[in-house]
C-alpha positions as CSV (number, residue, x, y, z in Angstrom):
1,X,103.5,79.4,-13.7
2,X,100.1,78.7,-15.2
3,X,101.3,77.7,-18.7
4,X,103.9,75.4,-17.1
5,X,101.4,73.8,-14.9
6,X,98.9,73.3,-17.8
7,X,101.7,71.9,-20.0
8,X,102.7,69.4,-17.3
9,X,99.1,68.3,-16.6
10,X,97.7,68.2,-20.1
11,X,98.0,65.2,-22.5
12,X,100.5,66.2,-25.2
13,X,97.9,65.9,-28.0
14,X,95.8,68.6,-26.4
15,X,98.5,70.7,-24.7
16,X,98.3,73.5,-27.2
17,X,94.5,73.9,-27.0
18,X,94.5,73.8,-23.2
19,X,97.2,76.4,-23.0
20,X,95.1,78.6,-25.3
21,X,92.3,78.3,-22.7
22,X,94.5,80.2,-20.3
23,X,94.9,82.9,-23.0
24,X,91.2,82.8,-23.6
25,X,90.5,83.5,-19.9
26,X,92.8,86.5,-20.1
27,X,91.1,88.0,-23.1
28,X,87.6,87.4,-21.6
29,X,88.9,89.2,-18.5
30,X,90.2,92.1,-20.5
31,X,87.0,92.4,-22.5
32,X,84.9,92.3,-19.3
33,X,87.0,94.9,-17.7
34,X,86.6,97.2,-20.7
35,X,82.8,96.8,-20.6
36,X,82.8,97.6,-16.8
37,X,85.0,100.6,-17.3
38,X,82.7,102.0,-20.0
39,X,79.6,101.6,-18.0
40,X,81.1,102.8,-14.7
41,X,82.4,105.9,-16.5
42,X,78.8,107.0,-16.8
43,X,78.4,107.3,-13.0
44,X,77.6,111.0,-12.6
45,X,79.6,111.7,-9.5
46,X,82.9,110.4,-10.9
47,X,83.2,107.5,-8.5
48,X,83.1,104.8,-11.2
49,X,86.8,104.4,-11.1
50,X,86.6,103.0,-7.6
51,X,84.2,100.3,-8.7
52,X,86.5,99.5,-11.7
53,X,89.5,99.2,-9.5
54,X,87.8,97.2,-6.7
55,X,86.0,94.8,-8.9
56,X,89.4,93.2,-9.8
57,X,89.6,91.8,-6.3
58,X,86.7,89.4,-6.9
59,X,88.5,87.1,-9.4
60,X,91.7,87.5,-7.4
61,X,90.1,86.0,-4.3
62,X,88.6,83.1,-6.4
63,X,92.1,82.4,-7.8
64,X,93.7,82.3,-4.3
65,X,91.1,80.0,-2.9
66,X,91.1,77.8,-6.0
67,X,94.8,77.4,-6.0
68,X,94.6,75.4,-2.8
69,X,92.4,72.8,-4.5
70,X,94.8,72.1,-7.4
71,X,96.7,68.8,-7.3
72,X,100.5,68.7,-7.9
73,X,101.6,67.7,-11.4
74,X,103.3,64.4,-11.8
75,X,106.4,66.2,-13.0
76,X,106.6,68.2,-9.8
77,X,106.0,65.1,-7.6
78,X,108.7,63.1,-9.4
79,X,111.1,66.1,-9.0
80,X,110.5,65.9,-5.2
81,X,111.0,62.1,-5.1
82,X,107.3,61.1,-4.7
83,X,107.3,58.5,-7.5
84,X,104.4,56.4,-6.3
85,X,102.2,59.5,-5.7
86,X,103.2,60.8,-9.1
87,X,102.2,57.7,-10.9
88,X,98.8,57.7,-9.1
89,X,98.2,61.3,-10.1
90,X,99.2,60.5,-13.7
91,X,96.7,57.6,-13.8
92,X,94.1,59.9,-12.4
93,X,94.4,62.8,-14.8
94,X,94.9,60.5,-17.9
95,X,92.0,58.3,-17.0
96,X,93.9,55.1,-17.8
97,X,96.4,52.7,-16.2
98,X,98.5,52.6,-19.4
99,X,100.9,55.4,-18.4
100,X,104.1,53.4,-18.1
101,X,105.8,55.0,-21.1
102,X,104.9,58.5,-20.2
103,X,105.9,58.0,-16.6
104,X,109.3,56.6,-17.6
105,X,109.8,59.7,-19.8
106,X,108.9,62.0,-16.9
107,X,111.4,60.2,-14.6
108,X,114.1,60.3,-17.2
109,X,113.6,64.0,-17.8
110,X,113.7,64.6,-14.0
111,X,116.9,62.7,-13.6
112,X,118.5,64.5,-16.5
113,X,117.5,67.8,-14.8
114,X,119.0,66.8,-11.5
115,X,122.4,66.2,-13.1
116,X,122.6,69.9,-14.0
117,X,124.7,71.5,-11.3
118,X,124.9,75.1,-12.6
119,X,121.6,75.8,-14.6
120,X,122.4,79.4,-15.5
121,X,125.8,78.5,-16.8
122,X,124.4,75.5,-18.6
123,X,121.8,77.7,-20.3
124,X,124.6,79.5,-22.1
125,X,126.1,76.4,-23.6
126,X,126.0,75.9,-27.3
127,X,123.6,72.9,-27.3
128,X,120.9,75.1,-25.6
129,X,121.3,78.0,-28.0
130,X,118.1,77.2,-30.0
131,X,115.8,77.2,-27.0
132,X,117.5,80.3,-25.5
133,X,117.2,82.2,-28.8
134,X,113.4,81.6,-29.0
135,X,112.9,82.2,-25.3
136,X,114.3,85.7,-25.9
137,X,113.3,86.6,-29.4
138,X,109.6,85.6,-29.4
139,X,108.7,87.9,-26.5
140,X,110.9,90.6,-28.0
141,X,109.1,90.3,-31.4
142,X,105.8,90.3,-29.6
143,X,106.4,93.8,-28.3
144,X,106.9,95.0,-31.9
145,X,103.8,93.7,-33.5
146,X,102.3,97.1,-33.2
147,X,99.1,96.1,-31.3
148,X,99.3,99.2,-29.1
149,X,99.7,101.5,-32.0
150,X,96.4,100.3,-33.3
151,X,94.9,100.8,-29.8
152,X,96.5,104.3,-29.6
153,X,94.9,105.5,-32.8
154,X,91.5,103.8,-32.3
155,X,89.9,106.5,-30.1
156,X,90.5,109.1,-32.9
157,X,88.8,106.9,-35.4
158,X,85.9,106.0,-33.2
159,X,85.2,109.7,-32.4
160,X,84.7,110.3,-36.1
161,X,81.7,107.9,-36.1
162,X,79.9,109.4,-33.1
163,X,81.2,107.9,-29.9
164,X,82.1,111.3,-28.5
165,X,84.1,111.8,-25.3
166,X,83.9,108.2,-24.3
167,X,85.4,107.0,-27.5
168,X,88.5,105.5,-25.9
169,X,86.5,103.2,-23.6
170,X,84.1,102.1,-26.2
171,X,86.8,101.5,-28.8
172,X,88.7,99.3,-26.2
173,X,85.5,97.3,-25.6
174,X,84.7,96.8,-29.2
175,X,88.3,95.9,-30.2
176,X,88.6,93.8,-27.1
177,X,85.5,91.7,-28.1
178,X,87.5,90.3,-31.0
179,X,90.3,88.9,-28.8
180,X,88.3,86.1,-27.0
181,X,86.6,85.2,-30.2
182,X,89.9,84.8,-32.1
183,X,91.5,83.0,-29.1
184,X,88.6,80.6,-29.1
185,X,89.2,79.8,-32.7
186,X,92.9,79.1,-32.0
187,X,92.0,76.6,-29.3
188,X,90.4,74.4,-32.0
189,X,93.0,74.8,-34.6
190,X,96.3,75.0,-32.8
191,X,96.7,71.2,-32.3
192,X,95.4,70.6,-35.9
193,X,97.6,73.0,-37.8
194,X,100.4,73.6,-35.3
195,X,102.0,76.5,-33.6
196,X,104.3,77.4,-36.5
197,X,101.4,77.7,-38.9
198,X,99.5,80.1,-36.6
199,X,102.6,82.3,-36.1
200,X,103.0,82.5,-39.9
201,X,99.3,83.1,-40.6
202,X,99.0,85.7,-37.9
203,X,102.1,87.5,-39.0
204,X,100.8,87.7,-42.6
205,X,97.4,88.9,-41.5
206,X,98.9,91.6,-39.3
207,X,101.2,92.7,-42.1
208,X,98.4,93.1,-44.6
209,X,96.4,95.2,-42.0
210,X,99.5,97.3,-41.3
211,X,99.9,98.1,-45.0
212,X,96.2,99.0,-45.3
213,X,96.4,101.2,-42.1
214,X,99.5,102.9,-43.4
215,X,97.9,103.9,-46.7
216,X,94.6,104.8,-45.1
217,X,96.1,107.0,-42.3
218,X,98.7,108.6,-44.6
219,X,96.2,109.5,-47.3
220,X,93.4,110.7,-45.0
221,X,95.3,112.2,-42.0
222,X,98.2,113.5,-43.9
223,X,101.6,114.3,-42.4
224,X,100.4,117.0,-40.1
225,X,98.0,114.7,-38.2
226,X,94.9,116.8,-39.1
227,X,92.3,114.6,-41.0
228,X,89.7,117.3,-41.4
229,X,86.3,115.6,-42.2
230,X,86.4,111.9,-42.2
231,X,83.4,110.1,-43.9
232,X,81.7,107.6,-41.7
233,X,82.0,104.8,-44.2
234,X,85.8,105.4,-44.3
235,X,86.1,105.3,-40.5
236,X,84.0,102.1,-40.3
237,X,86.2,100.5,-42.9
238,X,89.3,101.4,-40.9
239,X,87.7,100.1,-37.7
240,X,87.0,96.8,-39.5
241,X,90.7,96.6,-40.4
242,X,91.6,97.2,-36.8
243,X,89.4,94.3,-35.7
244,X,91.0,92.0,-38.3
245,X,94.4,93.0,-37.1
246,X,93.5,92.4,-33.5
247,X,92.1,89.0,-34.5
248,X,95.4,88.1,-36.2
249,X,97.3,89.0,-33.0
250,X,94.9,87.3,-30.6
251,X,95.2,83.8,-32.3
252,X,98.9,83.9,-32.9
253,X,101.3,86.3,-31.1
254,X,99.4,86.2,-27.8
255,X,98.7,88.6,-24.9
256,X,98.6,92.4,-25.0
257,X,102.0,94.0,-25.3
258,X,103.3,96.7,-23.0
259,X,102.4,100.3,-23.7
260,X,105.4,102.1,-25.2
261,X,103.8,103.9,-28.2
262,X,104.0,107.3,-26.4
263,X,107.7,107.3,-27.0
264,X,107.1,106.9,-30.7
265,X,104.1,109.1,-31.2
266,X,106.0,111.7,-33.4
267,X,106.3,109.0,-36.1
268,X,102.6,109.6,-37.0
269,X,101.5,107.1,-39.7
270,X,105.1,106.0,-40.0
271,X,104.5,103.9,-36.9
272,X,102.6,101.4,-39.1
273,X,105.6,101.2,-41.4
274,X,107.9,100.8,-38.5
275,X,105.9,97.9,-36.9
276,X,105.1,96.5,-40.3
277,X,108.8,96.0,-40.9
278,X,109.1,94.1,-37.6
279,X,106.2,91.9,-38.6
280,X,108.0,91.0,-41.8
281,X,111.2,90.2,-39.8
282,X,109.5,88.1,-37.1
283,X,107.3,86.2,-39.6
284,X,110.4,85.4,-41.7
285,X,112.3,84.3,-38.6
286,X,109.5,81.9,-37.6
287,X,109.3,80.5,-41.1
288,X,113.0,79.9,-41.2
289,X,114.0,78.8,-37.7
290,X,111.0,77.7,-35.6
291,X,110.4,73.9,-35.7
292,X,106.8,72.5,-35.3
293,X,106.1,71.0,-31.9
294,X,102.6,69.8,-32.5
295,X,101.9,66.5,-30.8
296,X,105.4,66.2,-29.3
297,X,105.7,65.3,-25.6
298,X,107.7,67.7,-23.5
299,X,110.2,64.9,-22.6
300,X,111.0,64.3,-26.3
301,X,111.2,68.0,-27.3
302,X,115.0,67.8,-27.6
303,X,114.7,65.5,-30.6
304,X,112.8,68.3,-32.5
305,X,115.9,70.6,-32.2
306,X,118.3,67.8,-33.1
307,X,116.4,67.1,-36.4
308,X,116.1,70.8,-37.4
309,X,118.4,71.6,-40.4
310,X,119.8,74.7,-38.7
311,X,119.6,74.2,-34.9
312,X,120.8,70.6,-35.3
313,X,124.2,72.0,-36.1
314,X,124.5,73.4,-32.6
315,X,123.9,69.9,-31.2
316,X,126.3,68.0,-33.4
317,X,129.3,68.9,-31.3
318,X,127.5,67.5,-28.2
319,X,126.6,64.3,-30.1
320,X,130.2,64.0,-31.3
321,X,131.4,64.2,-27.7
322,X,129.0,61.5,-26.5
323,X,129.9,59.3,-29.5
324,X,133.7,59.8,-28.9
325,X,133.2,59.0,-25.2
326,X,131.4,55.8,-26.0
327,X,134.1,54.8,-28.5
328,X,136.9,55.5,-26.0
329,X,135.1,53.5,-23.4
330,X,134.7,50.5,-25.7
331,X,138.3,50.8,-26.7
332,X,139.5,50.7,-23.1
333,X,137.4,47.7,-22.4
């Protein structure tokens, strides 16, 4: 609900950057939690986990209280029929009285939405195929970027450079520190270079790191998973590659994926090849099929799909029906 709320409240020129602020908050929270976990793990009586678990209630309470102070978005007010209140809110958040065009677009979008009687059935219609494909495939590809494979192997690499039994917590904290930094960078570039460019750049960056990790792990760890003695400089280099990989993910493909690497652990270094192939597929898919939405108001987003060389074909039939209907109406008159 947060990305939707931010998208409705933000000016379209800054929508991408403000949505990235939501992701930035998540990465800062993850990094902070990793730090707390590391330091709480040093409590001698083993009670640190209680502090780690209970500390999460503090931001949760702040969120609950803060949610009561948030105003309704103009889109939500229009959808409920409060047009006057919606226009006042739009003037307030835009800081100008010149909101007539945007307000008309919001009303038109709301009226078009009200005409849909069976939304789930409508979602499967041909003209909505582009949006449906991306709504499913981008989260699907996100799970196959391999971020958790990197996290899975990180403790082994960190133990070789002297972090000992607490390697997993320290590695999570160090790697996690790159996520908010990279997300902060994306806030300033997403509305300048566009979403599509970040997807492509992040995919290329992750692919290169996957290739390096595959070679490094295969040569050093071998096929039996026993690395023997790993030089410190070698481990530090691999850790650097991990951080570059995490940065590529953090400013492009988004939040942490679900843990499922345990099911694939028998692949050994082949995991990096496995996920590297998916990175190639998803980056190619973005390059070929994803249109750029930078600087496009939400109410005009349908025009982006109509003008796309591939997805526009799915909308041609709908346009033909509308044109035929108009022609028949004129003929009858």
